[in-house]
N, C-alpha and C positions, 0 to 999 in steps of 0.2 A: 942376706943379699949382698955380702961383701964380695963373694966370688963371682958375681954376675958379670964383672968386667972381662973375665976370661972367655966367656962365650960370646960369639958374634950376634946371637939371636935376640937377646933382651933389649928392650927400649930403655935407654937411660932417662932418668927423670930430668926434665928441663925446668929450670926455675921460671921461665916465661911461657910455660905450656898453656896457661890459661889465657894468654894474650894472642890476639890475631896477628899473624905476620904475613908478609908478602910471599905469595906462592902457596899459602895454605889452602886446603880444601875445606869449605864451609857449607852450611845449609842455611838458606834464607827461609824465614818463616813469617807468614802472615795469616793470622787466624789458624785454619786447619790446612793451609796450602804450603807445600814445601818445594824447594828447588835447590839442587846441589850445584855449586859453582866453585871455581878456583879464583882466589883473590889475586888480581893483577892491576897494576896502576894504569890509569887512563884506558881502561877497557869498559866499554858500554855493556851493561847487563839489563835485560828486559825481563821483568817479573810482574805478573798480574797487570798487564797493560800499562806498565810504567817503566821508564828507563832511568838509569842512574849509574854512577861510578862508585866503585868500592874503595877509592883511595883513602877516605876518611875513617874507614873501619879499622885500618892498620893501627895497632897499638892499643886498641880497646879490648876489654874482656869479652869472652864468649857469653852470650845471653844478653848483650846490650841491645836495647831497642833504639832504632834510628828513625828519623822523619825525613822524607824526601822533600827537599826544598827546590827552589827554582834553579835551573841549570844542571839538574841531575846530581846535586850534592847531597850527601847524607850527613845529618846532624844528630848528635845524641839527644834523645827525648828526655826532657826534664819532667820529673814526677810531680806535676801540678794539675792533675786531671780531676781531683775530687770536687772542686767548686762547680765543674760542669755537670756532674751527675747529681748534684743536690736538687731535691724536689721540694718546693715550698708548699705546693698544694697538690692534693691527689683526691680522686673520686673514690667512691665506694665500689662501683662496678662499671662495666662498659655497655650496659644495656641501651643507654640513650645515645650512644655514639654511632653515627651513620657515616659509612665510608662512601661519600659521594664525590670525592676528589676536589672539594671546595674548601677544605679545612686549612689548607696551606696558602698563605697570601703570596709567598715568593714563587715566581714562575721559573721555568728552566732558563730563560734569558737572564733573569736577575742573578741566578746562581752562577751562570757562566760569566757574567760580568764581575762577580765577586772573585772568581778564580783568576780572571785576567788581570785584576788589580793586584794579585799576589797575596790575597788574604789566606791565612792558614785554614786548614780543614777544621780545626777546633773552633775557630770563630764562626765558620759557616754553619757548623752544627748548632752553635748557640743561637744564631739568628733564625735558623729553622725552628728551634724550640719557641723562641719569642713570637714568631709569626704564625704559629699553629694555634688555631682557635679551639681545638679539642684536646690539646695536650694536658691542660690542668684538670680536665674531666676524666682522664684515664686513671686507672688504678696505679699504685706504686710499681707493681711488677710490669704493667704495660708501659709505663714511662721508661723504666730501665731497658726494656726490650726495644723501644723506639730509639733511645739514645745509642744503644749498641749497634743497631742497624744503620743509623746515619753515620756513626763513626767509621764503620767498616766501609761505607761508600765514599766518604769525603776525606777521611784522614788517611794519609799514606804512611803507615807505620810498618816497619820491617825489623824483625829480630834476627840477629846472626847467632846461630847455635853451632855447636861442634858436632860433626858427623858421628853417628853411632849406629849400631845394628837396629835398634828400635826405630830411630828416626828415618833411616834409609828404607827400611822395610815398609813403614807406613807410607812413605813417599811413593815408592814403586807400586804398592798395592792400590793406592788411591788414584794414581795417574796413568800407569801403564802396567796393569796386572798381567797382561799377556807375556811380557818380557820375563816374568818370574814364575810362569806357569800357574798363575792365580794362587800363589802361596801367601797365606795371610800371616801377619806378624806373630800371632800367638802360636801358629803351627811351626814357624821357624824356631821359636823359643822352645817348643816341645822337642824338636829335632836336636837342638844343642844339648838339652838335658838328657834325653834318652841315649844319645850317642856318647855321653860322658866326655865331652870336649873339654880338655883342660891342658894346662901347660905341661910340656914334656912328652906329650903323646906323639905317636907316629900314626897319622891318619891318612886314609884314602878317601877321596871325594870324587864323585862323578856327577856333575850338575850342568844344566843348561839354563840357569836362572840369571844370566848376565853377570855372574860372579858374586851375587849377593850372599849365597850360602858360603862360598869360599871366604869372603870378607868377614862374615860373622864368625867363622871358625878361627881365622887369624886374629881377630880382635880378642876372642876368649882365650886363646893360647898365649897371647902376649909376646910373641917372638920366640918362645921356647918350644922345642920340638920340631917336627917336620910334617909337611903336608904334601901328598902326591896327588896331583889333579890329573884325572883322565879326561881327555877331550876328544870330541869327534871333529872331523873335518881338518882344515889346514892349521888351526891353532885355537887356543882357548880364548873365550870372550870374557873380559874382565872389566867391563864398563862400570859396574857397581863397585867392584873392588877398588878401582881408582878413586871413587868418591870418599873412601875412608881416609885417604891421605896417609897411608902407612909409611914409616921411614924405611930406608933401604935395608936396615938390619933385619926387618921382618921378612924380606924377600930372600934372604940367604937360605932359609929352611923351606922354601917353596919350590917344588919340583913339578914337572909336567911330563906326561907320557901319552902318546897317541893311543886311542882306543882300539884301532884296527891292528895293533901289534900285541894285544893282550893274549890272544890264542897262541901265538908263536912263543910267547914267554912262558905260558903254562905247559906247552909241549916240549920246551927245551930247545927249540930250533931258532931262537932269537939271536941275531947277530947285529953288529954295527953296520954291516952293509945294507941291511933292511932300512935303516934310518936314512942312509945316503941316497936311496932310491926315491924317497918321499919328496914332495915339493917343498921348497925352502923359501917361499916368498914371504912368509910371516916372520918378522924379526923377533928376537928374544924380548920377553916382556918384563923380566925381572929388573933390569937396570933402570928403566924409565918409569917405574911405578905405574905401569899401565898406559902411559901416554903414547906409546908407539903402536897401539892396537887400533888406530882409527880405521884403517882399511878393513881389518878383519871384523871389527865391531859393526861397521856399516853394512858389510855384506851379509854376515850371518844373522844379525839382529833384524835386518830388513826381511830376511827369509822367514824368521820366526814370527814377525808381526804382520805377515801378509793378510791373515783373516781378520786382523784387528786394526786395520789401517785407520778407520775413523777416530778411534780413541787414542791412538798412539802417535799421531802425526805431530801434535804440538809437544808432548813430553819428550819425544825422541829428539827434537831439536834442542831441548834443554839438556838432556843427558849427553848428547854428542858434543855439547859445548865444553864439557869437561875433558873428554879424552882427546880433543883436537888441539889442546894447548901444546906449545913447544914442539912443533913437528920436526924433531931432530932427524927422523928417518929420511926426510926429504931435503934437508939442508945440504948434505954432501953432493946430491945430484944437481941442486940449483946453483950453488956457489962454487963448487969444486969441479974438477975434471971428471970425465967418465971413468977413468982408471981409478981414481980415489974412491969413487962410489962403488965400483966393483970390489975393491979391496975391503971396504967397510962391510959390504954385504957378505963377503966370504968370511970375514971375521965373526960376524954375528951368527952365520950358519954353523961355524965350527963350535962356537960357544953353546948354541942351542943343541947341537948334537952331543956335546959333552954333558949337558944337563939331562938329556934324555937317557944317556948311558948311566948316569948316577941314579936316576929314577928307576931304571930297570934293575940296577943292583939292589936298591932298597926293596923293590917288589919281590925280587927273587928270594929274599930272606924269609918271606911268608910269615912275618911276625908283627903285622900291623895291629895297632891297638883299637881300631874301629873302622867302620865303613859307613859312609853317607852317600846315598843315591837320591838325586832329585833332578830328574831329566824328563824331557818330553817323549823319550823312547819307552818301549815296553820294559817294565822292570824285571821280568822273569829271567831272560837270558843274561842281562847285566849282573844281577845278583848271584845267580848260580855260578858265573865265571869268577866274579871278584871275591866271593867268599873264600876261595882257596888261598888268597893272600893274607887272610886275617888269622891271627893266632887264636887258640881256644880260649874260652871264657872272656870273650870280648863282645861288645855290643855292635849292632848294626841297625840302621834306620833307613827306610825307603819311603820316599814321598811320591804321591801321584795325585793328580787332580781328580781322578775318578776312582771308584771303589772296585770295579770289576777286574782291572788288571792286578790289583793287589790280592784279590781273592784267588785268582789263578796262581799268583806267586806263592801265596800261603799254602795252597794244595801241593804245589811242587816241592816246597821246602819240607812239608810233612813226609812226603814220599822219599825224599833224598836222605833225610836225617842229618845229624850233625848240628842241629839247632834246638834250642829250648826256649820256653817262655815267649812263644810267638803271640803277638797281640796286634790286632788291627783296630785302630782307633780314629775318631774324628772329634776334634775339639769344637766346643760351642761357645760363641762369644757374643756378649751383649754389652753395649756401651750405655753408661748412665750419665744423666745430667745431674750434677751435684751443685745445688744453689740453695740459699736459705729458704726454707718453707716450700720449696718446689723441686725437690729431688725425685726423679723418676726415671725409668728406662726410656731411652730415646725411641722415637717412633720407627725409625729405620735401623735395620741391623743387617749384618752380612748373612747371606744365605748359605755360605759354605767356604771353608778355607783349605780344603783338600783332606787327604787321608794319609795316615802313617802306618807302616808295618814295621814293627820293631821286634827284636829278639836278641839272643845271645848264642854265640858259637860254642860248641863243645867238641871234644875229640871224638872221632868216629870209633865205632865198636870194632875192636881187633881180636875178638875171641876166637875167630876162625883161624887166624894165623898164629896165635900164641898157644902152644900145646900145654904149657904149665897152667895157664889160666883155665883152659878147657878141662884139665884133669881135676883141678880144685873144684870147679863147678859140678863136675860129675859126682865127686865124693859127697858134696853137700846135698845133691839131689838124692843120693842113695840113703843118706841119713834121714832125709825127710820122708822117704818112702818106707823105711824100716820102722820108724817110730810109730806111726799110726797102725802098722800091721801088728806089732806086739800088743798094742792095746786091744785090738780086735780079738786076739786069741784068749785074752782073759775073760772075755764076756761069756763064751760057751762054758768054760770051766766053772765059773760062778753059778751059772744056771743049773749045771748037773749036780753040784754039791747041794744046791738048794732043794732039788727034787729028791735026793737021797734022804735028806733030813725029814722031808715030808713022808 
């Protein structure tokens, strides 16, 4: 790793990488609920019906649990929760417990009064336990379940964790699955494995999953190699990619190319003038780590989430809170003159055009190490066109929420040739509760996480164009036909001699 300083791609190890710093992207966790935000001083954050400031998390380690105190301040939680969970008495079973709503002596007004006095949630839970007439009659397991339920309701505990592919995929799948085409986190893991995503690769990706697949590939490659993202519309959507908080060195190997120019690139008619005729309203996204994509993200993601408006209204507000930070693209227009704004816009357009030409040059080499397709479009025309850019003996993976489009794609690939080891698969996932003496599968499980079509590219058969190979095969065929013919001639001779002897 000594020569890693020469390449701009790798991420240097930071001694304080495990510490939370101002401007970092983090994920807030409470029980099984996640939310991705950017740490900024004096910025109010709303999470699970509570608001607070993230000033006090700066300098602490990732994975630290904080308690929301009065005034929206976060204080590190001290690990002194064992006395609360101790059970002095426990019943043998719950058959005599009747849920008539009269077992709790404290009313809602009393609990509200305790909150107004500033009493912590831990003390409220303890008072609920003491004022419950049926708590001591419950079994030990029922008591633990009761305490856990009350803690979740009255204790405001938040854990700050570092963003990762697993955490962000779980967050998106649980809160806004429509943005990622209902791709489950285990399906994403299968895609990364089947696609052989590793450092130093030259990968092609076409996805409409808010940049989640792209971010997962960038995390696994670690800043080494190059990724060419093909995007529809005016520009790529990278809302989920921004949540990873990659350093700028990661973005040097990230290229983008419009999907509507792929045919001209395959036909050899592509030119720089074609890019200049395209709309240039979307600024380059490499410099700002995805923070300049607010306009593109809001337009295209709103279009994607039209049929899922009821479930994605609240999460969309949380996700857009990330990409709307530091609106540098609007500053020149607000505080500078119109001329400066036009010059800045032209500079970004020229830089974007330059990156497009670099991506076109990389695609023209047709030696990519892999292809990943995960979009809401039909996979067959996409895959048949993009496979020409992949080198032989390289993997490709196609994701689709439904099975039927991949079946059609499977048939077309068999007719086309040039691929082997085609496999259409669906992963099955079940979560388990792991607790002492009560480990069992959870009652609710996911109905489906999508389908994957994977395979490997091979060189096409060129026997018709190569006469030497054709002649060699013809001689082999002649030997094969002569050999059994000679054996057949011996049979009648042996029969005739046998008859003469008789």
